Gaussian input, Z-matrix of N, CA and C with variables (Angstrom, degrees):
# hf/3-21g

backbone

0 1
 N
 C     1     B1
 C     2     B2     1     A1
 N     3     B3     2     A2     1     D1
 C     4     B4     3     A3     2     D2
 C     5     B5     4     A4     3     D3
 N     6     B6     5     A5     4     D4
 C     7     B7     6     A6     5     D5
 C     8     B8     7     A7     6     D6
 N     9     B9     8     A8     7     D7
 C    10    B10     9     A9     8     D8
 C    11    B11    10    A10     9     D9
 N    12    B12    11    A11    10    D10
 C    13    B13    12    A12    11    D11
 C    14    B14    13    A13    12    D12
 N    15    B15    14    A14    13    D13
 C    16    B16    15    A15    14    D14
 C    17    B17    16    A16    15    D15
 N    18    B18    17    A17    16    D16
 C    19    B19    18    A18    17    D17
 C    20    B20    19    A19    18    D18
 N    21    B21    20    A20    19    D19
 C    22    B22    21    A21    20    D20
 C    23    B23    22    A22    21    D21
 N    24    B24    23    A23    22    D22
 C    25    B25    24    A24    23    D23
 C    26    B26    25    A25    24    D24
 N    27    B27    26    A26    25    D25
 C    28    B28    27    A27    26    D26
 C    29    B29    28    A28    27    D27
 N    30    B30    29    A29    28    D28
 C    31    B31    30    A30    29    D29
 C    32    B32    31    A31    30    D30
 N    33    B33    32    A32    31    D31
 C    34    B34    33    A33    32    D32
 C    35    B35    34    A34    33    D33
 N    36    B36    35    A35    34    D34
 C    37    B37    36    A36    35    D35
 C    38    B38    37    A37    36    D36
 N    39    B39    38    A38    37    D37
 C    40    B40    39    A39    38    D38
 C    41    B41    40    A40    39    D39
 N    42    B42    41    A41    40    D40
 C    43    B43    42    A42    41    D41
 C    44    B44    43    A43    42    D42
 N    45    B45    44    A44    43    D43
 C    46    B46    45    A45    44    D44
 C    47    B47    46    A46    45    D45
 N    48    B48    47    A47    46    D46
 C    49    B49    48    A48    47    D47
 C    50    B50    49    A49    48    D48
 N    51    B51    50    A50    49    D49
 C    52    B52    51    A51    50    D50
 C    53    B53    52    A52    51    D51
 N    54    B54    53    A53    52    D52
 C    55    B55    54    A54    53    D53
 C    56    B56    55    A55    54    D54
 N    57    B57    56    A56    55    D55
 C    58    B58    57    A57    56    D56
 C    59    B59    58    A58    57    D57
 N    60    B60    59    A59    58    D58
 C    61    B61    60    A60    59    D59
 C    62    B62    61    A61    60    D60
 N    63    B63    62    A62    61    D61
 C    64    B64    63    A63    62    D62
 C    65    B65    64    A64    63    D63
 N    66    B66    65    A65    64    D64
 C    67    B67    66    A66    65    D65
 C    68    B68    67    A67    66    D66
 N    69    B69    68    A68    67    D67
 C    70    B70    69    A69    68    D68
 C    71    B71    70    A70    69    D69
 N    72    B72    71    A71    70    D70
 C    73    B73    72    A72    71    D71
 C    74    B74    73    A73    72    D72
 N    75    B75    74    A74    73    D73
 C    76    B76    75    A75    74    D74
 C    77    B77    76    A76    75    D75
 N    78    B78    77    A77    76    D76
 C    79    B79    78    A78    77    D77
 C    80    B80    79    A79    78    D78
 N    81    B81    80    A80    79    D79
 C    82    B82    81    A81    80    D80
 C    83    B83    82    A82    81    D81
 N    84    B84    83    A83    82    D82
 C    85    B85    84    A84    83    D83
 C    86    B86    85    A85    84    D84
 N    87    B87    86    A86    85    D85
 C    88    B88    87    A87    86    D86
 C    89    B89    88    A88    87    D87
 N    90    B90    89    A89    88    D88
 C    91    B91    90    A90    89    D89
 C    92    B92    91    A91    90    D90
 N    93    B93    92    A92    91    D91
 C    94    B94    93    A93    92    D92
 C    95    B95    94    A94    93    D93
 N    96    B96    95    A95    94    D94
 C    97    B97    96    A96    95    D95
 C    98    B98    97    A97    96    D96
 N    99    B99    98    A98    97    D97
 C   100   B100    99    A99    98    D98
 C   101   B101   100   A100    99    D99
 N   102   B102   101   A101   100   D100
 C   103   B103   102   A102   101   D101
 C   104   B104   103   A103   102   D102
 N   105   B105   104   A104   103   D103
 C   106   B106   105   A105   104   D104
 C   107   B107   106   A106   105   D105
 N   108   B108   107   A107   106   D106
 C   109   B109   108   A108   107   D107
 C   110   B110   109   A109   108   D108
 N   111   B111   110   A110   109   D109
 C   112   B112   111   A111   110   D110
 C   113   B113   112   A112   111   D111
 N   114   B114   113   A113   112   D112
 C   115   B115   114   A114   113   D113
 C   116   B116   115   A115   114   D114
 N   117   B117   116   A116   115   D115
 C   118   B118   117   A117   116   D116
 C   119   B119   118   A118   117   D117
 N   120   B120   119   A119   118   D118
 C   121   B121   120   A120   119   D119
 C   122   B122   121   A121   120   D120
 N   123   B123   122   A122   121   D121
 C   124   B124   123   A123   122   D122
 C   125   B125   124   A124   123   D123
 N   126   B126   125   A125   124   D124
 C   127   B127   126   A126   125   D125
 C   128   B128   127   A127   126   D126
 N   129   B129   128   A128   127   D127
 C   130   B130   129   A129   128   D128
 C   131   B131   130   A130   129   D129
 N   132   B132   131   A131   130   D130
 C   133   B133   132   A132   131   D131
 C   134   B134   133   A133   132   D132
 N   135   B135   134   A134   133   D133
 C   136   B136   135   A135   134   D134
 C   137   B137   136   A136   135   D135
 N   138   B138   137   A137   136   D136
 C   139   B139   138   A138   137   D137
 C   140   B140   139   A139   138   D138
 N   141   B141   140   A140   139   D139
 C   142   B142   141   A141   140   D140
 C   143   B143   142   A142   141   D141
 N   144   B144   143   A143   142   D142
 C   145   B145   144   A144   143   D143
 C   146   B146   145   A145   144   D144
 N   147   B147   146   A146   145   D145
 C   148   B148   147   A147   146   D146
 C   149   B149   148   A148   147   D147
 N   150   B150   149   A149   148   D148
 C   151   B151   150   A150   149   D149
 C   152   B152   151   A151   150   D150
 N   153   B153   152   A152   151   D151
 C   154   B154   153   A153   152   D152
 C   155   B155   154   A154   153   D153
 N   156   B156   155   A155   154   D154
 C   157   B157   156   A156   155   D155
 C   158   B158   157   A157   156   D156
 N   159   B159   158   A158   157   D157
 C   160   B160   159   A159   158   D158
 C   161   B161   160   A160   159   D159
 N   162   B162   161   A161   160   D160
 C   163   B163   162   A162   161   D161
 C   164   B164   163   A163   162   D162
 N   165   B165   164   A164   163   D163
 C   166   B166   165   A165   164   D164
 C   167   B167   166   A166   165   D165
 N   168   B168   167   A167   166   D166
 C   169   B169   168   A168   167   D167
 C   170   B170   169   A169   168   D168
 N   171   B171   170   A170   169   D169
 C   172   B172   171   A171   170   D170
 C   173   B173   172   A172   171   D171
 N   174   B174   173   A173   172   D172
 C   175   B175   174   A174   173   D173
 C   176   B176   175   A175   174   D174
 N   177   B177   176   A176   175   D175
 C   178   B178   177   A177   176   D176
 C   179   B179   178   A178   177   D177
 N   180   B180   179   A179   178   D178
 C   181   B181   180   A180   179   D179
 C   182   B182   181   A181   180   D180
 N   183   B183   182   A182   181   D181
 C   184   B184   183   A183   182   D182
 C   185   B185   184   A184   183   D183
 N   186   B186   185   A185   184   D184
 C   187   B187   186   A186   185   D185
 C   188   B188   187   A187   186   D186
 N   189   B189   188   A188   187   D187
 C   190   B190   189   A189   188   D188
 C   191   B191   190   A190   189   D189
 N   192   B192   191   A191   190   D190
 C   193   B193   192   A192   191   D191
 C   194   B194   193   A193   192   D192
 N   195   B195   194   A194   193   D193
 C   196   B196   195   A195   194   D194
 C   197   B197   196   A196   195   D195
 N   198   B198   197   A197   196   D196
 C   199   B199   198   A198   197   D197
 C   200   B200   199   A199   198   D198
 N   201   B201   200   A200   199   D199
 C   202   B202   201   A201   200   D200
 C   203   B203   202   A202   201   D201
 N   204   B204   203   A203   202   D202
 C   205   B205   204   A204   203   D203
 C   206   B206   205   A205   204   D204
 N   207   B207   206   A206   205   D205
 C   208   B208   207   A207   206   D206
 C   209   B209   208   A208   207   D207
 N   210   B210   209   A209   208   D208
 C   211   B211   210   A210   209   D209
 C   212   B212   211   A211   210   D210
 N   213   B213   212   A212   211   D211
 C   214   B214   213   A213   212   D212
 C   215   B215   214   A214   213   D213
 N   216   B216   215   A215   214   D214
 C   217   B217   216   A216   215   D215
 C   218   B218   217   A217   216   D216
 N   219   B219   218   A218   217   D217
 C   220   B220   219   A219   218   D218
 C   221   B221   220   A220   219   D219
 N   222   B222   221   A221   220   D220
 C   223   B223   222   A222   221   D221
 C   224   B224   223   A223   222   D222
 N   225   B225   224   A224   223   D223
 C   226   B226   225   A225   224   D224
 C   227   B227   226   A226   225   D225
 N   228   B228   227   A227   226   D226
 C   229   B229   228   A228   227   D227
 C   230   B230   229   A229   228   D228
 N   231   B231   230   A230   229   D229
 C   232   B232   231   A231   230   D230
 C   233   B233   232   A232   231   D231
 N   234   B234   233   A233   232   D232
 C   235   B235   234   A234   233   D233
 C   236   B236   235   A235   234   D234
 N   237   B237   236   A236   235   D235
 C   238   B238   237   A237   236   D236
 C   239   B239   238   A238   237   D237
 N   240   B240   239   A239   238   D238
 C   241   B241   240   A240   239   D239
 C   242   B242   241   A241   240   D240
 N   243   B243   242   A242   241   D241
 C   244   B244   243   A243   242   D242
 C   245   B245   244   A244   243   D243
 N   246   B246   245   A245   244   D244
 C   247   B247   246   A246   245   D245
 C   248   B248   247   A247   246   D246
 N   249   B249   248   A248   247   D247
 C   250   B250   249   A249   248   D248
 C   251   B251   250   A250   249   D249
 N   252   B252   251   A251   250   D250
 C   253   B253   252   A252   251   D251
 C   254   B254   253   A253   252   D252
 N   255   B255   254   A254   253   D253
 C   256   B256   255   A255   254   D254
 C   257   B257   256   A256   255   D255
 N   258   B258   257   A257   256   D256
 C   259   B259   258   A258   257   D257
 C   260   B260   259   A259   258   D258
 N   261   B261   260   A260   259   D259
 C   262   B262   261   A261   260   D260
 C   263   B263   262   A262   261   D261
 N   264   B264   263   A263   262   D262
 C   265   B265   264   A264   263   D263
 C   266   B266   265   A265   264   D264
 N   267   B267   266   A266   265   D265
 C   268   B268   267   A267   266   D266
 C   269   B269   268   A268   267   D267
 N   270   B270   269   A269   268   D268
 C   271   B271   270   A270   269   D269
 C   272   B272   271   A271   270   D270
 N   273   B273   272   A272   271   D271
 C   274   B274   273   A273   272   D272
 C   275   B275   274   A274   273   D273
 N   276   B276   275   A275   274   D274
 C   277   B277   276   A276   275   D275
 C   278   B278   277   A277   276   D276
 N   279   B279   278   A278   277   D277
 C   280   B280   279   A279   278   D278
 C   281   B281   280   A280   279   D279
 N   282   B282   281   A281   280   D280
 C   283   B283   282   A282   281   D281
 C   284   B284   283   A283   282   D282
 N   285   B285   284   A284   283   D283
 C   286   B286   285   A285   284   D284
 C   287   B287   286   A286   285   D285
 N   288   B288   287   A287   286   D286
 C   289   B289   288   A288   287   D287
 C   290   B290   289   A289   288   D288
 N   291   B291   290   A290   289   D289
 C   292   B292   291   A291   290   D290
 C   293   B293   292   A292   291   D291

   B1=1.4594
   B2=1.5631
   B3=1.3176
   B4=1.4424
   B5=1.5284
   B6=1.3344
   B7=1.4641
   B8=1.5270
   B9=1.3475
   B10=1.4770
   B11=1.5159
   B12=1.3063
   B13=1.4381
   B14=1.5319
   B15=1.3352
   B16=1.4461
   B17=1.4959
   B18=1.3175
   B19=1.4791
   B20=1.5312
   B21=1.3066
   B22=1.4609
   B23=1.5321
   B24=1.3410
   B25=1.4578
   B26=1.5237
   B27=1.3517
   B28=1.4513
   B29=1.5553
   B30=1.3057
   B31=1.4765
   B32=1.5598
   B33=1.2946
   B34=1.4694
   B35=1.5123
   B36=1.3477
   B37=1.4606
   B38=1.5042
   B39=1.3150
   B40=1.4769
   B41=1.5074
   B42=1.3093
   B43=1.4564
   B44=1.5111
   B45=1.3364
   B46=1.4779
   B47=1.5083
   B48=1.3555
   B49=1.4460
   B50=1.5492
   B51=1.3102
   B52=1.4630
   B53=1.4867
   B54=1.3071
   B55=1.4647
   B56=1.5004
   B57=1.3279
   B58=1.4582
   B59=1.4943
   B60=1.3091
   B61=1.4695
   B62=1.5412
   B63=1.2975
   B64=1.4920
   B65=1.5377
   B66=1.2946
   B67=1.4569
   B68=1.5423
   B69=1.3319
   B70=1.4956
   B71=1.5302
   B72=1.2952
   B73=1.4572
   B74=1.5127
   B75=1.3442
   B76=1.4813
   B77=1.5342
   B78=1.3374
   B79=1.4515
   B80=1.5344
   B81=1.3011
   B82=1.4581
   B83=1.5208
   B84=1.3231
   B85=1.4996
   B86=1.5115
   B87=1.3329
   B88=1.4644
   B89=1.5105
   B90=1.3012
   B91=1.5027
   B92=1.4949
   B93=1.3375
   B94=1.4639
   B95=1.5416
   B96=1.2532
   B97=1.4948
   B98=1.5306
   B99=1.3052
   B100=1.4721
   B101=1.5154
   B102=1.3407
   B103=1.4794
   B104=1.5142
   B105=1.3518
   B106=1.4783
   B107=1.5414
   B108=1.3260
   B109=1.4618
   B110=1.5292
   B111=1.3126
   B112=1.4901
   B113=1.4912
   B114=1.3358
   B115=1.4628
   B116=1.5339
   B117=1.3364
   B118=1.4842
   B119=1.5038
   B120=1.3044
   B121=1.4829
   B122=1.5271
   B123=1.3615
   B124=1.4600
   B125=1.5087
   B126=1.3590
   B127=1.4504
   B128=1.5119
   B129=1.3549
   B130=1.4170
   B131=1.5119
   B132=1.2902
   B133=1.4675
   B134=1.5011
   B135=1.3277
   B136=1.4460
   B137=1.5478
   B138=1.3161
   B139=1.4528
   B140=1.5430
   B141=1.2991
   B142=1.4756
   B143=1.5229
   B144=1.3415
   B145=1.5129
   B146=1.5269
   B147=1.3424
   B148=1.4354
   B149=1.5208
   B150=1.3358
   B151=1.4572
   B152=1.5243
   B153=1.3208
   B154=1.4885
   B155=1.5080
   B156=1.3262
   B157=1.4518
   B158=1.5171
   B159=1.3690
   B160=1.4119
   B161=1.5462
   B162=1.3592
   B163=1.4815
   B164=1.5011
   B165=1.2928
   B166=1.4554
   B167=1.5069
   B168=1.3415
   B169=1.4750
   B170=1.5171
   B171=1.3071
   B172=1.4675
   B173=1.5496
   B174=1.3451
   B175=1.4882
   B176=1.5224
   B177=1.3460
   B178=1.4571
   B179=1.4972
   B180=1.2849
   B181=1.4978
   B182=1.5334
   B183=1.3042
   B184=1.4697
   B185=1.5329
   B186=1.3353
   B187=1.4644
   B188=1.5358
   B189=1.3425
   B190=1.4561
   B191=1.5297
   B192=1.2979
   B193=1.4351
   B194=1.5393
   B195=1.3044
   B196=1.4822
   B197=1.5252
   B198=1.3195
   B199=1.4719
   B200=1.5041
   B201=1.3368
   B202=1.4945
   B203=1.5082
   B204=1.3084
   B205=1.4707
   B206=1.5209
   B207=1.3016
   B208=1.4615
   B209=1.5409
   B210=1.3419
   B211=1.4433
   B212=1.5168
   B213=1.3024
   B214=1.4366
   B215=1.4743
   B216=1.3523
   B217=1.4783
   B218=1.4979
   B219=1.3255
   B220=1.4767
   B221=1.4964
   B222=1.3465
   B223=1.4608
   B224=1.5239
   B225=1.3169
   B226=1.4599
   B227=1.5322
   B228=1.3051
   B229=1.4648
   B230=1.4907
   B231=1.3116
   B232=1.5131
   B233=1.4804
   B234=1.3096
   B235=1.4673
   B236=1.4855
   B237=1.3407
   B238=1.4775
   B239=1.4895
   B240=1.3177
   B241=1.4652
   B242=1.5128
   B243=1.3281
   B244=1.4608
   B245=1.5072
   B246=1.3660
   B247=1.4320
   B248=1.5388
   B249=1.2804
   B250=1.4798
   B251=1.5242
   B252=1.3199
   B253=1.4771
   B254=1.5371
   B255=1.2905
   B256=1.4563
   B257=1.5308
   B258=1.2979
   B259=1.4506
   B260=1.5468
   B261=1.2932
   B262=1.4963
   B263=1.5020
   B264=1.3035
   B265=1.4488
   B266=1.5277
   B267=1.3525
   B268=1.4373
   B269=1.5457
   B270=1.3112
   B271=1.4512
   B272=1.5401
   B273=1.3155
   B274=1.4410
   B275=1.5432
   B276=1.2919
   B277=1.4400
   B278=1.5047
   B279=1.3041
   B280=1.4320
   B281=1.5319
   B282=1.3400
   B283=1.4453
   B284=1.5236
   B285=1.3072
   B286=1.4493
   B287=1.5325
   B288=1.3015
   B289=1.4612
   B290=1.5383
   B291=1.3002
   B292=1.4945
   B293=1.4923
   A1=112.39
   A2=115.01
   A3=120.47
   A4=113.07
   A5=118.19
   A6=120.86
   A7=111.95
   A8=118.26
   A9=120.33
   A10=113.64
   A11=119.65
   A12=120.91
   A13=113.68
   A14=117.79
   A15=122.64
   A16=111.64
   A17=118.41
   A18=120.34
   A19=109.15
   A20=116.38
   A21=118.61
   A22=112.50
   A23=115.51
   A24=119.78
   A25=110.56
   A26=115.47
   A27=119.89
   A28=110.40
   A29=117.03
   A30=120.65
   A31=109.38
   A32=117.02
   A33=120.36
   A34=110.10
   A35=117.20
   A36=122.50
   A37=111.33
   A38=117.88
   A39=119.59
   A40=111.50
   A41=115.22
   A42=119.77
   A43=111.53
   A44=116.94
   A45=120.43
   A46=113.81
   A47=116.11
   A48=121.44
   A49=114.87
   A50=115.99
   A51=120.81
   A52=113.47
   A53=117.89
   A54=121.93
   A55=108.62
   A56=116.30
   A57=121.03
   A58=112.31
   A59=115.83
   A60=122.22
   A61=111.98
   A62=116.13
   A63=120.99
   A64=111.84
   A65=114.78
   A66=122.39
   A67=109.86
   A68=114.68
   A69=119.34
   A70=110.22
   A71=115.91
   A72=119.50
   A73=112.71
   A74=115.56
   A75=119.90
   A76=111.56
   A77=117.49
   A78=119.11
   A79=108.99
   A80=118.94
   A81=121.57
   A82=113.42
   A83=115.05
   A84=119.57
   A85=113.12
   A86=117.65
   A87=119.88
   A88=116.19
   A89=118.94
   A90=121.87
   A91=109.42
   A92=115.02
   A93=119.59
   A94=111.74
   A95=118.05
   A96=122.69
   A97=108.23
   A98=115.06
   A99=121.68
   A100=107.22
   A101=115.03
   A102=120.47
   A103=108.66
   A104=117.27
   A105=118.38
   A106=109.43
   A107=116.68
   A108=120.27
   A109=113.08
   A110=116.86
   A111=119.78
   A112=112.19
   A113=114.83
   A114=122.70
   A115=112.94
   A116=115.44
   A117=119.30
   A118=114.44
   A119=118.72
   A120=124.03
   A121=108.44
   A122=112.55
   A123=120.32
   A124=107.46
   A125=114.48
   A126=122.49
   A127=109.79
   A128=116.69
   A129=122.59
   A130=111.79
   A131=117.25
   A132=119.55
   A133=110.12
   A134=116.53
   A135=123.32
   A136=109.60
   A137=114.81
   A138=119.45
   A139=110.30
   A140=117.27
   A141=121.76
   A142=109.73
   A143=115.47
   A144=119.58
   A145=108.85
   A146=116.51
   A147=121.02
   A148=111.76
   A149=115.97
   A150=123.14
   A151=113.41
   A152=116.55
   A153=120.10
   A154=110.92
   A155=120.05
   A156=121.28
   A157=111.84
   A158=119.12
   A159=121.41
   A160=113.99
   A161=116.76
   A162=119.74
   A163=110.02
   A164=118.38
   A165=121.79
   A166=110.63
   A167=115.57
   A168=120.97
   A169=110.08
   A170=117.14
   A171=122.09
   A172=111.26
   A173=115.44
   A174=118.68
   A175=112.50
   A176=117.23
   A177=120.46
   A178=112.73
   A179=116.85
   A180=120.00
   A181=113.66
   A182=116.69
   A183=123.48
   A184=112.58
   A185=119.99
   A186=119.45
   A187=111.19
   A188=118.42
   A189=122.05
   A190=113.06
   A191=119.64
   A192=122.63
   A193=112.40
   A194=117.73
   A195=121.58
   A196=115.14
   A197=116.80
   A198=122.00
   A199=112.82
   A200=117.92
   A201=120.89
   A202=108.06
   A203=114.27
   A204=120.01
   A205=114.09
   A206=118.53
   A207=121.13
   A208=110.17
   A209=116.23
   A210=121.14
   A211=110.26
   A212=118.31
   A213=125.14
   A214=109.23
   A215=117.78
   A216=120.76
   A217=106.07
   A218=116.08
   A219=122.96
   A220=109.28
   A221=115.41
   A222=123.43
   A223=108.60
   A224=118.75
   A225=120.95
   A226=113.09
   A227=115.53
   A228=121.41
   A229=115.03
   A230=115.60
   A231=119.97
   A232=113.36
   A233=118.54
   A234=122.03
   A235=114.45
   A236=117.04
   A237=123.77
   A238=108.78
   A239=116.69
   A240=122.58
   A241=107.14
   A242=117.99
   A243=123.25
   A244=109.71
   A245=117.47
   A246=122.10
   A247=110.30
   A248=115.53
   A249=121.90
   A250=108.92
   A251=115.21
   A252=118.54
   A253=109.18
   A254=113.02
   A255=121.25
   A256=108.07
   A257=117.55
   A258=124.37
   A259=105.80
   A260=117.31
   A261=122.14
   A262=111.98
   A263=118.98
   A264=120.19
   A265=111.63
   A266=116.60
   A267=121.63
   A268=114.78
   A269=118.23
   A270=120.96
   A271=110.51
   A272=118.14
   A273=121.42
   A274=112.44
   A275=118.94
   A276=121.66
   A277=112.07
   A278=117.27
   A279=122.01
   A280=110.72
   A281=118.04
   A282=120.77
   A283=111.42
   A284=118.81
   A285=120.01
   A286=112.16
   A287=117.48
   A288=119.05
   A289=108.77
   A290=114.90
   A291=117.86
   A292=110.29
   D1=-48.23
   D2=-174.72
   D3=-73.19
   D4=-26.47
   D5=-173.11
   D6=-61.03
   D7=-27.50
   D8=179.80
   D9=-74.65
   D10=-18.44
   D11=-174.86
   D12=-110.54
   D13=9.37
   D14=177.82
   D15=-96.74
   D16=127.24
   D17=171.42
   D18=-70.52
   D19=162.53
   D20=175.05
   D21=-59.65
   D22=-36.54
   D23=178.17
   D24=-63.24
   D25=-42.27
   D26=-179.03
   D27=-66.07
   D28=-39.57
   D29=177.78
   D30=-62.09
   D31=-42.47
   D32=-178.85
   D33=-65.23
   D34=-48.62
   D35=-178.52
   D36=-64.05
   D37=-40.64
   D38=177.57
   D39=-61.76
   D40=-41.53
   D41=178.54
   D42=-65.34
   D43=-42.56
   D44=178.58
   D45=-65.64
   D46=-33.06
   D47=-174.05
   D48=-98.14
   D49=2.77
   D50=179.72
   D51=68.09
   D52=36.31
   D53=-179.57
   D54=-103.27
   D55=119.73
   D56=-174.99
   D57=-89.29
   D58=161.11
   D59=177.79
   D60=-58.37
   D61=-38.30
   D62=177.64
   D63=-59.07
   D64=-39.02
   D65=-179.55
   D66=-67.09
   D67=-47.54
   D68=179.50
   D69=-64.44
   D70=-40.98
   D71=177.97
   D72=-60.71
   D73=-41.55
   D74=178.07
   D75=-64.04
   D76=-38.43
   D77=178.33
   D78=-68.39
   D79=-43.71
   D80=176.96
   D81=-56.26
   D82=-41.68
   D83=-177.69
   D84=-76.38
   D85=-36.54
   D86=-169.24
   D87=-117.29
   D88=7.07
   D89=-177.84
   D90=-62.71
   D91=135.97
   D92=175.23
   D93=-120.06
   D94=4.07
   D95=172.09
   D96=-116.99
   D97=119.75
   D98=175.52
   D99=-126.23
   D100=112.57
   D101=-172.47
   D102=-118.67
   D103=122.73
   D104=177.07
   D105=-66.84
   D106=133.58
   D107=-177.33
   D108=-119.57
   D109=6.06
   D110=178.09
   D111=97.60
   D112=166.68
   D113=179.78
   D114=53.74
   D115=32.63
   D116=179.57
   D117=70.50
   D118=23.08
   D119=-178.80
   D120=-119.32
   D121=160.89
   D122=176.12
   D123=-143.15
   D124=154.12
   D125=177.61
   D126=-101.05
   D127=135.05
   D128=175.11
   D129=-113.19
   D130=137.63
   D131=173.40
   D132=-161.64
   D133=165.44
   D134=178.07
   D135=-90.29
   D136=138.01
   D137=178.86
   D138=-80.40
   D139=166.40
   D140=179.33
   D141=-62.13
   D142=-38.18
   D143=179.04
   D144=-61.60
   D145=-43.81
   D146=179.56
   D147=-62.12
   D148=-39.24
   D149=-179.91
   D150=-69.81
   D151=-17.55
   D152=178.56
   D153=-91.45
   D154=-3.39
   D155=-177.65
   D156=-76.47
   D157=113.73
   D158=-177.40
   D159=-65.34
   D160=-29.68
   D161=177.48
   D162=-67.29
   D163=-39.09
   D164=178.84
   D165=-66.55
   D166=-41.22
   D167=176.96
   D168=-56.54
   D169=-45.75
   D170=-179.70
   D171=-63.23
   D172=-39.34
   D173=-178.57
   D174=-70.59
   D175=-40.20
   D176=-176.68
   D177=-75.94
   D178=-44.83
   D179=175.93
   D180=96.05
   D181=-139.47
   D182=-165.57
   D183=-68.03
   D184=-29.88
   D185=-175.30
   D186=-84.00
   D187=-2.14
   D188=-174.58
   D189=-54.34
   D190=-42.40
   D191=-175.64
   D192=-66.80
   D193=-20.16
   D194=179.60
   D195=-91.71
   D196=3.71
   D197=-175.21
   D198=-84.95
   D199=-18.99
   D200=-179.11
   D201=-63.39
   D202=123.42
   D203=175.22
   D204=85.25
   D205=0.45
   D206=178.82
   D207=-79.33
   D208=125.88
   D209=-177.27
   D210=-121.54
   D211=132.96
   D212=172.94
   D213=-109.26
   D214=127.03
   D215=174.53
   D216=-100.63
   D217=121.26
   D218=-174.39
   D219=-118.32
   D220=151.95
   D221=175.79
   D222=-85.26
   D223=130.29
   D224=179.03
   D225=-64.65
   D226=-40.91
   D227=-176.23
   D228=-67.98
   D229=-47.15
   D230=-173.82
   D231=-103.16
   D232=-19.06
   D233=-175.43
   D234=79.47
   D235=4.22
   D236=-177.57
   D237=-72.23
   D238=141.42
   D239=173.00
   D240=-79.51
   D241=116.92
   D242=-174.29
   D243=-81.90
   D244=-45.90
   D245=177.86
   D246=-155.46
   D247=167.43
   D248=175.72
   D249=-130.90
   D250=146.97
   D251=-176.33
   D252=-158.59
   D253=170.28
   D254=173.65
   D255=-101.44
   D256=135.03
   D257=177.41
   D258=-81.44
   D259=112.33
   D260=-176.52
   D261=-100.50
   D262=16.70
   D263=177.86
   D264=110.03
   D265=178.18
   D266=-175.23
   D267=-60.18
   D268=-32.61
   D269=-177.86
   D270=-67.18
   D271=-29.11
   D272=-173.57
   D273=-101.67
   D274=14.48
   D275=-176.76
   D276=-89.55
   D277=51.21
   D278=178.44
   D279=-66.34
   D280=-27.26
   D281=-178.91
   D282=-68.62
   D283=-13.81
   D284=179.67
   D285=-88.71
   D286=-6.01
   D287=179.64
   D288=-76.31
   D289=142.63
   D290=-179.47
   D291=-118.73

C-alpha cells in the first residue's frame, strides 16, 4: 500500500534511518499533528498525548515505541511522502520554516 506514495528520496531516507513501512503507515493513519512546512507540503507526526494512549499502542503493536519523533513530510497536491525524518527538537526544526 505505502510503496505507491513514497518518493525515491523518501525510500532512500527511510532505509538510511531505519524507518519501516509499518511505522510510516502508523503515522499516516494515526497522526494528530499536521503542520504546514511550505512549498505545498505538510509534516505529519503523533503527539505525546497520542503516544500515551494504551489502546493505540495495542493496535499498532511492536513498532509503537519507535514512533516518537517520527515525521513524514507529505505533498498536499499528490499525497506523496516526500521525505521521512526524526524530530530532534526545536533547534532541528528547519522543515517548519516557510
